[in-house]
C-alpha positions in Angstrom: 7.3 96.3 139.3 7.5 95.7 135.6 7.8 92.0 134.7 10.5 92.9 132.1 12.8 93.9 135.0 12.3 90.5 136.6 13.0 88.6 133.3 16.3 90.5 133.1 17.2 89.0 136.5 17.0 85.6 134.9 14.0 84.4 136.9 11.8 81.6 135.6 8.0 81.9 135.2 7.0 80.6 138.7 9.8 82.6 140.4 8.7 85.8 138.5 5.2 85.5 139.9 6.5 85.1 143.4 8.9 88.0 142.9 6.1 90.2 141.7 4.1 89.4 144.9 7.0 90.2 147.1 7.9 93.4 145.1 4.3 94.7 145.5 4.6 94.3 149.3 7.9 96.2 149.3 6.5 98.9 147.1 3.7 99.4 149.6 6.4 99.7 152.3 7.8 102.7 150.3 10.9 101.1 148.6 12.0 102.3 145.2 12.3 100.0 142.2 16.1 100.0 142.4 16.0 99.0 146.1 13.6 96.2 145.4 15.8 94.9 142.5 18.8 95.1 144.7 17.0 92.9 147.3 15.9 90.4 144.6 19.5 90.0 143.5 20.5 89.3 147.0 17.8 86.6 147.3 19.0 85.1 144.0 22.6 84.9 145.3 21.7 83.5 148.7 18.2 82.1 148.8 18.9 79.9 151.9 19.4 83.2 153.9 15.8 84.2 153.1 14.0 80.9 153.2 13.3 80.9 157.0 10.7 83.6 156.8 9.8 87.1 155.6 8.4 88.5 152.4 10.9 86.8 150.2 10.6 83.3 151.8 8.3 81.8 149.1 10.6 83.1 146.3 13.7 81.8 148.2 12.0 78.3 148.5 11.3 78.2 144.8 14.9 79.2 143.9 16.2 76.5 146.2 14.0 73.9 144.6 15.1 74.9 141.2 18.7 74.7 142.2 18.2 71.2 143.6 16.8 70.1 140.3 19.8 71.6 138.5 22.2 69.9 141.0 20.5 66.6 140.5 20.7 67.0 136.7 24.4 67.8 136.9 25.2 65.0 139.3 23.2 62.5 137.2 24.9 63.1 133.9 26.4 60.0 132.4 29.9 59.9 131.2 30.2 60.2 127.5 32.1 56.9 127.3 32.0 53.9 129.7 35.0 53.3 131.9 36.9 50.2 130.7 36.2 47.0 132.5 37.5 43.4 132.3 35.3 40.5 131.1 35.8 36.9 131.9 34.3 34.4 129.4 33.3 37.0 126.8 32.5 34.3 124.3 29.7 33.1 126.7 28.1 36.5 127.2 25.2 37.9 125.1 25.6 41.4 123.7 22.7 42.7 125.8 24.6 42.1 129.0 27.6 44.0 127.6 25.3 46.9 126.7 23.9 47.0 130.2 27.3 46.9 131.7 28.5 49.7 129.4 25.7 51.9 130.7 26.6 51.1 134.3 30.2 52.0 133.6 29.0 55.5 132.5 27.6 56.3 135.9 29.4 59.3 137.5 29.7 57.6 140.8 31.3 54.4 139.3 35.0 53.8 139.8 35.5 50.2 138.5 33.6 47.1 137.3 33.9 43.6 136.0 31.7 41.1 134.1 31.7 37.4 135.1 31.4 34.5 132.6 27.8 33.6 133.7 26.6 37.2 132.9 23.2 37.7 131.2 20.7 40.5 130.9 19.0 41.6 134.2 17.3 44.8 135.4 19.7 47.7 135.5 23.0 46.0 136.2 23.3 42.7 134.4 23.3 39.4 136.3 27.0 38.6 136.8 27.9 42.3 136.9 30.3 43.7 139.6 30.3 47.4 140.1 32.4 49.6 142.5 31.0 53.0 143.4 32.2 55.9 145.6 29.9 56.9 148.4 26.8 55.5 146.6 24.7 52.4 146.7 22.5 51.3 143.8 19.5 49.2 144.9 19.2 47.5 141.5 22.9 47.0 141.5 22.2 44.6 144.4 19.0 43.2 142.9 15.4 42.5 143.9 16.2 39.3 145.8 18.5 41.0 148.3 21.0 38.6 150.0 20.2 35.8 147.6 22.8 33.2 148.7 24.0 29.6 148.8 24.7 27.1 151.6 26.2 23.6 151.7 26.1 21.2 154.5 28.4 18.1 154.4 26.8 15.2 156.3 28.4 12.2 158.1 26.5 9.8 155.8 27.6 7.8 152.7 25.9 9.1 149.6 24.2 5.7 148.8 22.9 5.4 152.4 20.0 7.8 151.7 17.6 6.3 149.2 15.8 8.4 146.7 12.3 7.9 148.2 13.6 8.8 151.7 15.3 12.0 150.3 12.1 12.9 148.5 10.0 12.5 151.7 12.5 14.6 153.7 12.4 17.5 151.1 8.6 17.4 150.8 8.2 17.6 154.6 11.0 20.0 155.6 11.1 22.6 152.8 8.6 25.1 151.4 8.7 26.9 148.0 6.9 29.7 146.2 5.6 33.2 146.6 3.9 33.8 149.9 4.4 30.3 151.2 5.2 29.5 154.9 5.2 26.6 157.3 2.2 26.1 159.4 2.4 28.2 162.6 3.1 25.1 164.8 6.0 24.0 162.5 7.6 27.5 162.2 11.1 27.9 163.7 12.6 30.9 165.4 15.9 32.5 164.6 18.1 35.2 166.2 17.7 37.5 163.2 14.0 38.0 164.1 15.0 39.4 167.5 17.3 42.1 166.2 16.3 45.6 167.2 17.0 46.7 163.7 13.4 45.8 162.7 12.2 48.8 164.8 14.5 51.4 163.3 12.5 52.1 160.1 8.8 52.2 159.3 9.3 49.9 156.3 11.1 47.3 158.4 8.4 47.4 161.1 5.8 47.0 158.4 7.5 44.0 156.8 8.5 42.2 160.1 5.4 40.0 160.2 5.9 38.9 156.6 9.5 38.0 157.3 8.7 36.2 160.5 6.0 34.2 158.8 8.2 33.1 155.8 11.4 32.4 157.8 13.0 29.1 156.8 11.3 28.9 153.3 12.4 29.5 149.7 11.1 31.5 146.8 10.3 30.5 143.2 12.3 30.6 140.1 15.8 29.1 140.4 15.8 28.6 144.2 16.3 25.0 145.2 17.2 22.5 148.0 18.8 19.3 147.0 20.6 16.2 148.2 23.6 15.1 146.3 27.1 13.7 146.4 30.1 15.9 147.4 33.4 14.7 145.9 36.5 16.0 147.7 39.6 15.0 145.7 42.0 16.3 148.4 41.7 16.7 152.1 40.1 20.1 152.7 37.2 21.8 154.6 38.5 19.9 157.7 37.5 16.6 155.9 39.4 13.6 154.5 39.4 12.9 150.8 36.3 11.0 149.6 32.6 11.2 148.9 29.9 12.5 151.2 26.2 13.1 151.3 25.5 16.8 151.2 22.7 19.3 151.1 22.9 22.3 148.8 20.4 25.2 148.9 19.9 28.4 146.9 17.5 30.9 148.6 17.1 34.6 149.3 15.2 37.1 151.4 11.7 36.3 150.2 9.0 38.9 149.9 10.7 41.0 152.6 13.8 41.7 150.5 11.7 42.3 147.3 9.7 45.0 148.9 12.7 46.6 150.4 14.3 46.7 146.9 11.2 48.2 145.4 10.8 50.9 148.1 14.4 52.1 147.9 14.6 51.9 144.1 11.7 54.4 144.0 13.6 56.7 146.4 16.7 56.4 144.3 14.8 57.4 141.2 13.4 60.4 142.9 16.9 61.4 143.9 17.9 61.5 140.2 14.8 62.6 138.2 16.8 63.5 135.1 18.9 60.4 134.9 19.1 59.1 131.3 16.3 56.6 130.5 18.8 53.8 129.8 20.2 54.2 133.3 17.0 54.8 135.2 17.2 51.4 137.0 20.8 52.3 138.1 19.7 55.3 140.2 21.8 55.5 143.3 21.5 56.7 146.9 24.3 58.7 148.5 25.6 57.0 151.5 26.0 60.3 153.3 22.2 60.9 152.9 19.6 59.4 155.3 18.0 57.5 152.4 21.3 55.8 151.6 21.9 55.0 155.2 18.4 53.6 155.5 18.9 51.4 152.5 22.2 50.1 153.7 20.6 49.1 157.0 17.7 47.4 155.4 19.9 45.7 152.8 22.3 44.2 155.3 19.3 43.0 157.4 17.9 41.3 154.3 21.2 39.6 153.8 21.3 38.3 157.3 17.6 37.2 157.0 18.4 35.3 153.7 21.2 33.4 155.4 18.9 32.7 158.3 16.5 30.9 155.9 19.4 28.6 154.9 20.3 28.0 158.6 16.8 26.8 159.3 16.5 24.7 156.1 19.7 22.9 156.8 18.9 22.5 160.5 15.6 20.9 159.8 17.1 18.3 157.4 20.0 17.5 159.7 17.7 17.1 162.6 15.4 14.8 160.6 18.5 12.7 159.7 19.7 12.8 163.4 23.1 14.1 162.3 25.4 17.1 162.8 27.0 18.5 159.7 30.7 17.9 159.4 31.3 21.1 157.5 29.3 24.0 156.1 30.0 26.7 153.5 27.8 29.7 152.6 28.0 32.9 150.7 25.7 35.7 149.5 25.8 36.7 145.8 23.3 39.6 145.6 24.6 42.3 148.0 26.9 45.3 148.3 30.0 45.4 150.4 32.3 48.1 151.7 35.7 47.1 150.2 39.0 48.7 149.7 39.9 48.8 146.0 43.4 50.0 145.4 43.7 53.0 147.7 40.0 53.8 147.7 37.2 52.7 150.1 34.4 51.8 147.7 31.0 50.1 147.6 31.3 46.9 145.6 28.0 45.6 144.2 27.8 42.0 143.3 24.6 41.2 141.4 24.8 37.5 140.8 28.5 37.3 141.6 30.3 35.3 144.3 32.8 37.1 146.7 36.2 35.6 146.0 38.8 37.3 148.2 42.1 35.4 148.7 41.3 32.2 150.5 37.5 32.9 150.8 35.3 29.8 150.3 32.3 30.0 148.0 29.7 28.0 146.1 29.0 28.1 142.4 26.1 25.8 141.4 25.3 24.5 138.0 21.7 23.5 137.2 19.1 21.0 138.5 21.1 18.2 136.9 24.6 19.6 136.5 27.4 19.8 139.1 28.1 22.6 141.4 31.5 23.5 142.9 33.0 24.5 146.2 35.7 27.1 145.4 38.3 29.1 147.1 38.9 32.7 146.0 42.2 34.0 144.5 41.4 37.6 145.2 41.9 38.8 141.6 42.0 42.7 141.8 40.7 43.2 138.3 37.6 41.2 139.1 37.2 43.1 142.4 37.8 39.8 144.2 34.7 38.2 142.6 33.7 35.1 140.6 30.5 33.8 138.9 27.5 32.9 141.0 26.4 30.0 138.8 26.2 28.8 135.2 24.1 31.8 134.0 21.1 31.6 131.6 21.5 31.2 127.9 17.8 31.1 127.3 15.3 33.5 129.0 12.3 32.0 130.7 9.9 32.6 127.9 12.4 31.3 125.3 13.0 28.2 127.4 9.2 27.5 127.7 8.7 28.1 124.0 11.6 26.1 122.6 12.6 23.3 125.0 11.0 19.8 124.7 9.9 18.2 128.0 10.9 14.8 126.8 14.4 15.9 126.1 14.6 17.6 129.6 13.3 14.5 131.3 15.8 12.3 129.4 18.6 14.7 130.5 17.6 14.3 134.1 17.2 10.5 133.8 20.7 10.1 132.2 22.2 11.9 135.2 20.3 10.1 137.8 18.4 13.1 139.0 15.0 13.0 140.7 13.1 16.3 140.4 10.4 17.5 142.7 8.6 20.5 141.2 10.6 22.6 138.8 9.6 24.1 135.5 10.9 23.9 132.0 12.1 27.5 132.4 14.7 26.1 134.8 15.7 23.2 132.6 19.5 22.5 132.4 19.3 23.4 128.7 18.3 26.9 129.6 21.7 27.4 131.2 25.2 27.7 130.0 27.4 24.7 130.5 28.8 25.1 134.0 32.1 23.4 133.0 32.7 26.1 130.4 31.9 28.9 132.9 34.3 27.4 135.5 37.0 27.0 132.9 36.8 30.7 132.1 37.6 31.8 135.6 40.5 29.7 136.7 42.4 32.9 137.6 39.5 33.9 140.0 39.0 30.7 142.0 40.4 27.3 142.7 37.9 24.4 142.6 38.3 22.3 145.7 35.2 20.0 145.5 32.3 19.1 143.2 28.7 18.5 144.1 26.4 16.3 141.9 22.7 16.7 142.5 20.6 13.6 143.1 17.2 14.6 144.5 16.2 18.2 143.8 13.2 20.2 145.0 12.1 23.5 143.5 8.9 25.5 143.2 6.4 24.3 140.6 7.1 26.1 137.4 4.6 27.7 135.0 5.3 24.8 132.6 6.1 21.7 134.6 8.7 19.2 133.4 
C-alpha cells in the first residue's frame, strides 16, 4: 500500500504506520487496494467498532486517542471574553485578583461568579472568588486547604473572669499548631468522622487515614488561630441576652490530609485538560459525571467534615478545661464547593475564601490577630451567589510583610488593643491585612452584623519571622 494513499485519507504519522501494517496483512489475505482503502475509511468513521480486536484494532485505538485529545482541546478552549461578574469593594481589591477572576470567568464550564471585598491573589481562583460551574468541580477553585473553616463558642463566663495568664496556659496546653504536628498519642481524641466508611472507598483516602487520625484536633500554620476574646451582642440573638460574653474563636482546616487530596486531584484535572491555556492551568476541572469528578467530590466533602471535626475537638478541650458547656456555637466552611440552585440551574458553587451567606444563614468573618471579627447573618444576595467575604483579606503578601513591617510597630499595635500573642509571625501582622471595618462596610447588602468579637489572647503557629 503506497503511503500517499494513506496521507490522502488524512491520517497522521503514527496512524499511517499502523495503517500500513494492517494493509500489508490484508494484502496477504488477497484484498485489493480499493477494498483495503474502503476498510480504512470505515475504521476512520467508526474506530470504536474496530477497537475490540482484529487487524485494525491498533489503528482504531490510535484514532480514538487522537479524537480524545481533540475533544479535550475543544472542551478546554477559553471564552474570548470573560462573563461579566459583580464585585464588592472594588476599591479594596488589587488588579491581580481581578485578572485571575477574569481568567476564571472565561472557563467554558463557568456560568456565574462574584468577587468579595477581601479578595486578593491566590492560586488559580483568587482568594475571595466565588465561581458557579455546570457539571464540573475545580480543585483549585476550592483551594489547597479544603474545608478551611471558622468556629465560635460562646461561654457562660464573664470576659474579665479569665485572666490572661490562665488563658495563655489553656491555649498552650490544649491546642497544637504547625505542619505535621499532633497531640501525644495518650492525649489524642476520637471523633465520629474517623469512623466513617468513606475512608475505605478510595486508595488515596485509605492512604491518608493515619495522617488524618494522628493530626485530628490540631491546626496548621499561616493564618490559622485559636483565641479567647470578648463577644459583644448588642441585641438579643443566638438564643442569648444582650451583653458581653467570653468566647473562643478558631480558624482551622483539613491539615495535611486536605492538602494532599487537593494536590492529587489537581493533577488529575490537569491531565483531563492537557491543552488548557497556561493562564488557566490551575483552574482545570473534573466533570462530575466522570469517576474522577465523583471521587474528588467524595474526598472534598470528607475533608470538609474532617476540618469541622478539628474545631469540634479544639472547642471541646477548652470547654472541658474550663468546666463549662458553651451557650451557643456558630461555624462555617469557607473553602469548599456546594451544589446550589442558581436561578433555574443546578450548579456547583465554589467559594475559595468566601463565606456562605444564604438568607438567614449564620457565619463568621474574622479580622486579624488584633482586630475584631464579626458574627453575621446572610441576606442571600443572588448576585453574590449567596456569599460574603471570609475575612479582612491580605493587602501585603507574606514576603512583602516580612520585608516592610517593623516588629516594634506591630508589637505596639497589639499592646494598644490589649492583645497577648502566642506564636505568630510578622507575615500575619494586622498591618498585612485590609482594615476589617472597611471590608464589612462594603458588603452591607450581603450580610447583617449581629455581634462583634474582640481578640484578647491569641495563639498561632510560630512564623518565619516572629513578632
